[in-house]
Backbone as JSON Lines, residues from 0, in Angstrom:
{"i":0,"aa":"M","n":[158.13,57.48,143.95],"ca":[157.05,56.51,143.88],"c":[157.65,55.12,143.95]}
{"i":1,"aa":"N","n":[157.07,54.25,144.79],"ca":[157.62,52.89,144.91],"c":[156.92,51.92,143.96]}
{"i":2,"aa":"D","n":[157.39,50.69,143.93],"ca":[156.86,49.69,142.99],"c":[155.38,49.39,143.24]}
{"i":3,"aa":"L","n":[154.98,49.33,144.49],"ca":[153.57,49.05,144.79],"c":[152.67,50.18,144.27]}
{"i":4,"aa":"Q","n":[153.07,51.4,144.5],"ca":[152.29,52.54,143.97],"c":[152.2,52.47,142.44]}
{"i":5,"aa":"R","n":[153.31,52.17,141.8],"ca":[153.32,52.07,140.33],"c":[152.34,51.0,139.86]}
{"i":6,"aa":"R","n":[152.37,49.86,140.57],"ca":[151.46,48.75,140.21],"c":[149.99,49.18,140.37]}
{"i":7,"aa":"V","n":[149.68,49.85,141.47],"ca":[148.29,50.31,141.73],"c":[147.89,51.33,140.67]}
{"i":8,"aa":"Y","n":[148.73,52.32,140.41],"ca":[148.38,53.36,139.44],"c":[148.24,52.75,138.04]}
{"i":9,"aa":"R","n":[149.08,51.78,137.7],"ca":[148.98,51.12,136.39],"c":[147.63,50.4,136.26]}
{"i":10,"aa":"E","n":[147.2,49.73,137.32],"ca":[145.88,49.08,137.29],"c":[144.77,50.13,137.16]}
{"i":11,"aa":"L","n":[144.88,51.22,137.9],"ca":[143.84,52.24,137.86],"c":[143.69,52.85,136.47]}
{"i":12,"aa":"L","n":[144.8,52.93,135.73],"ca":[144.72,53.47,134.37],"c":[143.86,52.62,133.44]}
{"i":13,"aa":"K","n":[143.57,51.38,133.83],"ca":[142.71,50.49,133.03],"c":[141.23,50.86,133.15]}
{"i":14,"aa":"V","n":[140.87,51.63,134.19],"ca":[139.47,52.0,134.4],"c":[139.12,53.12,133.4]}
{"i":15,"aa":"P","n":[138.22,52.82,132.49],"ca":[137.92,53.81,131.44],"c":[137.04,54.98,131.94]}
{"i":16,"aa":"R","n":[137.08,56.02,131.19],"ca":[136.21,57.18,131.42],"c":[134.77,56.68,131.44]}
{"i":17,"aa":"G","n":[133.98,57.15,132.39],"ca":[132.59,56.73,132.51],"c":[132.37,55.49,133.34]}
{"i":18,"aa":"K","n":[133.43,54.99,133.96],"ca":[133.37,53.83,134.84],"c":[134.08,54.17,136.15]}
{"i":19,"aa":"V","n":[133.78,53.4,137.19],"ca":[134.48,53.56,138.47],"c":[134.92,52.18,138.93]}
{"i":20,"aa":"T","n":[135.81,52.14,139.9],"ca":[136.19,50.91,140.56],"c":[136.12,51.18,142.06]}
{"i":21,"aa":"T","n":[136.19,50.12,142.84],"ca":[136.15,50.29,144.29],"c":[137.56,50.18,144.84]}
{"i":22,"aa":"Y","n":[137.74,50.7,146.04],"ca":[139.03,50.6,146.71],"c":[139.45,49.13,146.82]}
{"i":23,"aa":"G","n":[138.5,48.26,147.18],"ca":[138.78,46.84,147.34],"c":[139.13,46.16,146.03]}
{"i":24,"aa":"D","n":[138.37,46.46,145.0],"ca":[138.64,45.86,143.68],"c":[140.01,46.28,143.14]}
{"i":25,"aa":"L","n":[140.35,47.54,143.34],"ca":[141.67,48.01,142.91],"c":[142.78,47.34,143.7]}
{"i":26,"aa":"A","n":[142.57,47.18,145.0],"ca":[143.54,46.47,145.84],"c":[143.76,45.04,145.33]}
{"i":27,"aa":"R","n":[142.66,44.34,145.08],"ca":[142.76,42.95,144.6],"c":[143.47,42.9,143.23]}
{"i":28,"aa":"A","n":[143.13,43.82,142.36],"ca":[143.74,43.85,141.02],"c":[145.26,44.07,141.12]}
{"i":29,"aa":"A","n":[145.68,44.82,142.14],"ca":[147.11,45.1,142.31],"c":[147.8,44.04,143.18]}
{"i":30,"aa":"G","n":[147.02,43.06,143.65],"ca":[147.6,41.98,144.44],"c":[147.8,42.32,145.91]}
{"i":31,"aa":"I","n":[147.0,43.23,146.45],"ca":[147.12,43.64,147.86],"c":[145.93,43.06,148.6]}
{"i":32,"aa":"K","n":[146.17,42.11,149.48],"ca":[145.11,41.48,150.24],"c":[144.62,42.46,151.31]}
{"i":33,"aa":"N","n":[143.28,42.63,151.39],"ca":[142.67,43.56,152.36],"c":[143.33,44.94,152.32]}
{"i":34,"aa":"G","n":[143.53,45.45,151.12],"ca":[144.28,46.69,150.95],"c":[143.47,47.95,150.71]}
{"i":35,"aa":"Q","n":[142.18,47.93,151.07],"ca":[141.34,49.1,150.79],"c":[141.92,50.38,151.4]}
{"i":36,"aa":"R","n":[142.34,50.31,152.65],"ca":[142.89,51.51,153.29],"c":[144.17,51.99,152.64]}
{"i":37,"aa":"A","n":[145.01,51.03,152.27],"ca":[146.26,51.36,151.59],"c":[145.98,52.05,150.27]}
{"i":38,"aa":"I","n":[144.95,51.59,149.57],"ca":[144.57,52.21,148.29],"c":[144.11,53.65,148.53]}
{"i":39,"aa":"G","n":[143.29,53.83,149.56],"ca":[142.82,55.19,149.9],"c":[143.96,56.13,150.18]}
{"i":40,"aa":"Q","n":[144.97,55.65,150.89],"ca":[146.13,56.48,151.19],"c":[146.93,56.81,149.93]}
{"i":41,"aa":"M","n":[147.04,55.83,149.04],"ca":[147.76,56.07,147.77],"c":[147.01,57.07,146.91]}
{"i":42,"aa":"M","n":[145.69,56.96,146.89],"ca":[144.91,57.9,146.08],"c":[145.05,59.32,146.62]}
{"i":43,"aa":"N","n":[145.14,59.43,147.93],"ca":[145.3,60.75,148.56],"c":[146.67,61.38,148.23]}
{"i":44,"aa":"K","n":[147.64,60.51,147.94],"ca":[149.0,61.02,147.64],"c":[149.32,60.94,146.15]}
{"i":45,"aa":"N","n":[148.31,60.75,145.31],"ca":[148.51,60.64,143.89],"c":[149.26,61.88,143.37]}
{"i":46,"aa":"P","n":[150.49,61.7,142.84],"ca":[151.26,62.86,142.36],"c":[150.77,63.39,141.01]}
{"i":47,"aa":"F","n":[149.93,62.64,140.32],"ca":[149.48,63.02,138.99],"c":[147.98,62.88,138.85]}
{"i":48,"aa":"P","n":[147.16,63.64,139.63],"ca":[145.72,63.43,139.6],"c":[145.05,63.69,138.24]}
{"i":49,"aa":"V","n":[145.66,64.47,137.39],"ca":[145.09,64.69,136.07],"c":[145.31,63.46,135.17]}
{"i":50,"aa":"I","n":[146.42,62.79,135.34],"ca":[146.79,61.63,134.53],"c":[146.26,60.34,135.12]}
{"i":51,"aa":"I","n":[146.46,60.16,136.41],"ca":[146.02,58.95,137.11],"c":[144.65,59.26,137.74]}
{"i":52,"aa":"P","n":[143.57,58.68,137.21],"ca":[142.22,59.1,137.58],"c":[141.72,58.58,138.94]}
{"i":53,"aa":"C","n":[142.31,59.06,140.01],"ca":[141.94,58.58,141.34],"c":[140.5,58.95,141.69]}
{"i":54,"aa":"H","n":[139.9,59.89,141.0],"ca":[138.5,60.23,141.24],"c":[137.57,59.11,140.84]}
{"i":55,"aa":"R","n":[138.05,58.12,140.1],"ca":[137.22,56.99,139.67],"c":[137.21,55.85,140.71]}
{"i":56,"aa":"V","n":[137.84,56.04,141.85],"ca":[137.85,55.03,142.9],"c":[136.83,55.42,143.95]}
{"i":57,"aa":"V","n":[135.88,54.49,144.23],"ca":[134.79,54.77,145.16],"c":[134.67,53.63,146.15]}
{"i":58,"aa":"K","n":[133.86,53.83,147.18],"ca":[133.63,52.78,148.19],"c":[132.7,51.7,147.61]}
{"i":59,"aa":"S","n":[132.8,50.51,148.18],"ca":[132.02,49.39,147.67],"c":[130.52,49.56,147.83]}
{"i":60,"aa":"D","n":[130.08,50.45,148.73],"ca":[128.66,50.7,148.92],"c":[128.13,51.79,147.97]}
{"i":61,"aa":"G","n":[129.0,52.29,147.11],"ca":[128.61,53.33,146.16],"c":[128.9,54.74,146.6]}
{"i":62,"aa":"N","n":[129.25,54.92,147.87],"ca":[129.62,56.25,148.36],"c":[130.88,56.67,147.62]}
{"i":63,"aa":"I","n":[130.95,57.94,147.22],"ca":[132.09,58.36,146.42],"c":[133.39,58.41,147.19]}
{"i":64,"aa":"G","n":[133.33,58.48,148.51],"ca":[134.54,58.52,149.3],"c":[135.2,59.87,149.22]}
{"i":65,"aa":"G","n":[136.41,59.92,149.72],"ca":[137.15,61.18,149.75],"c":[137.85,61.51,148.46]}
{"i":66,"aa":"Y","n":[138.35,62.73,148.44],"ca":[139.12,63.22,147.31],"c":[139.95,64.39,147.78]}
{"i":67,"aa":"F","n":[141.18,64.45,147.36],"ca":[142.09,65.51,147.8],"c":[141.5,66.89,147.6]}
{"i":68,"aa":"Y","n":[140.84,67.11,146.5],"ca":[140.28,68.43,146.18],"c":[138.84,68.6,146.66]}
{"i":69,"aa":"G","n":[138.32,67.63,147.41],"ca":[136.99,67.72,147.98],"c":[135.97,66.91,147.21]}
{"i":70,"aa":"Q","n":[134.9,66.52,147.9],"ca":[133.89,65.69,147.3],"c":[133.1,66.41,146.21]}
{"i":71,"aa":"N","n":[132.95,67.73,146.32],"ca":[132.25,68.45,145.25],"c":[132.96,68.38,143.94]}
{"i":72,"aa":"V","n":[134.28,68.48,143.98],"ca":[135.1,68.38,142.76],"c":[135.03,66.95,142.21]}
{"i":73,"aa":"K","n":[135.12,65.97,143.1],"ca":[135.04,64.57,142.66],"c":[133.7,64.3,142.02]}
{"i":74,"aa":"T","n":[132.62,64.77,142.64],"ca":[131.28,64.59,142.08],"c":[131.17,65.2,140.71]}
{"i":75,"aa":"K","n":[131.69,66.42,140.57],"ca":[131.63,67.12,139.26],"c":[132.43,66.36,138.2]}
{"i":76,"aa":"M","n":[133.61,65.85,138.56],"ca":[134.42,65.1,137.61],"c":[133.71,63.82,137.17]}
{"i":77,"aa":"L","n":[133.13,63.12,138.13],"ca":[132.41,61.9,137.8],"c":[131.18,62.22,136.91]}
{"i":78,"aa":"H","n":[130.46,63.29,137.27],"ca":[129.32,63.7,136.47],"c":[129.74,64.03,135.03]}
{"i":79,"aa":"N","n":[130.87,64.71,134.88],"ca":[131.38,65.06,133.55],"c":[131.74,63.82,132.72]}
{"i":80,"aa":"E","n":[131.96,62.7,133.38],"ca":[132.29,61.46,132.7],"c":[131.04,60.59,132.5]}
{"i":81,"aa":"G","n":[129.89,61.1,132.91],"ca":[128.64,60.34,132.7],"c":[128.19,59.51,133.88]}
{"i":82,"aa":"I","n":[128.84,59.64,135.03],"ca":[128.47,58.91,136.22],"c":[127.46,59.75,137.02]}
{"i":83,"aa":"N","n":[126.32,59.15,137.33],"ca":[125.29,59.84,138.06],"c":[125.52,59.68,139.55]}
{"i":84,"aa":"V","n":[125.73,60.8,140.24],"ca":[125.97,60.82,141.69],"c":[124.85,61.63,142.34]}
{"i":85,"aa":"K","n":[124.24,61.03,143.36],"ca":[123.16,61.72,144.08],"c":[123.45,61.56,145.59]}
{"i":86,"aa":"N","n":[123.48,62.69,146.28],"ca":[123.75,62.71,147.73],"c":[125.03,61.95,148.06]}
{"i":87,"aa":"G","n":[126.06,62.14,147.26],"ca":[127.36,61.53,147.53],"c":[127.47,60.07,147.23]}
{"i":88,"aa":"K","n":[126.5,59.52,146.48],"ca":[126.51,58.1,146.18],"c":[126.3,57.86,144.68]}
{"i":89,"aa":"I","n":[127.05,56.88,144.14],"ca":[126.92,56.52,142.74],"c":[125.55,55.87,142.54]}
{"i":90,"aa":"Q","n":[124.82,56.36,141.57],"ca":[123.53,55.74,141.26],"c":[123.76,54.61,140.27]}
{"i":91,"aa":"N","n":[123.08,53.5,140.47],"ca":[123.22,52.34,139.6],"c":[124.68,51.88,139.55]}
{"i":92,"aa":"L","n":[125.25,51.65,140.72],"ca":[126.67,51.3,140.84],"c":[127.06,50.1,139.98]}
{"i":93,"aa":"E","n":[126.24,49.05,140.0],"ca":[126.62,47.85,139.25],"c":[126.82,48.12,137.77]}
{"i":94,"aa":"K","n":[126.09,49.08,137.24],"ca":[126.25,49.42,135.81],"c":[127.5,50.29,135.6]}
{"i":95,"aa":"A","n":[127.88,51.04,136.62],"ca":[129.01,51.98,136.48],"c":[130.36,51.35,136.84]}
{"i":96,"aa":"V","n":[130.35,50.24,137.56],"ca":[131.62,49.7,138.06],"c":[132.37,48.92,136.98]}
{"i":97,"aa":"F","n":[133.67,49.1,136.97],"ca":[134.57,48.41,136.06],"c":[135.13,47.21,136.8]}
{"i":98,"aa":"R","n":[135.1,46.06,136.2],"ca":[135.65,44.84,136.8],"c":[136.94,44.47,136.08]}
{"i":99,"aa":"F","n":[137.99,44.29,136.84],"ca":[139.29,43.95,136.29],"c":[139.28,42.5,135.77]}
């Protein structure tokens, strides 16, 4: 794992259970300009998905986005944390989003 990944994962650990962040917000928090795609790639390669909660990273439009184990698993994990997902989209995103 390189320094950039460590920085991103460290920021992601700040997102509490029951909240989500966006790819763009996480990129900005880690100091990566226009880094949404880079964040997506890092989440896909997360070596510790149980510890580093990459399932809490969603698209800025509320779409849950991808997940290594599939969208059904991501939806279930978010639901178990109290996040309401309907048709692949976070309901009431502004209430659910964590701001760094």
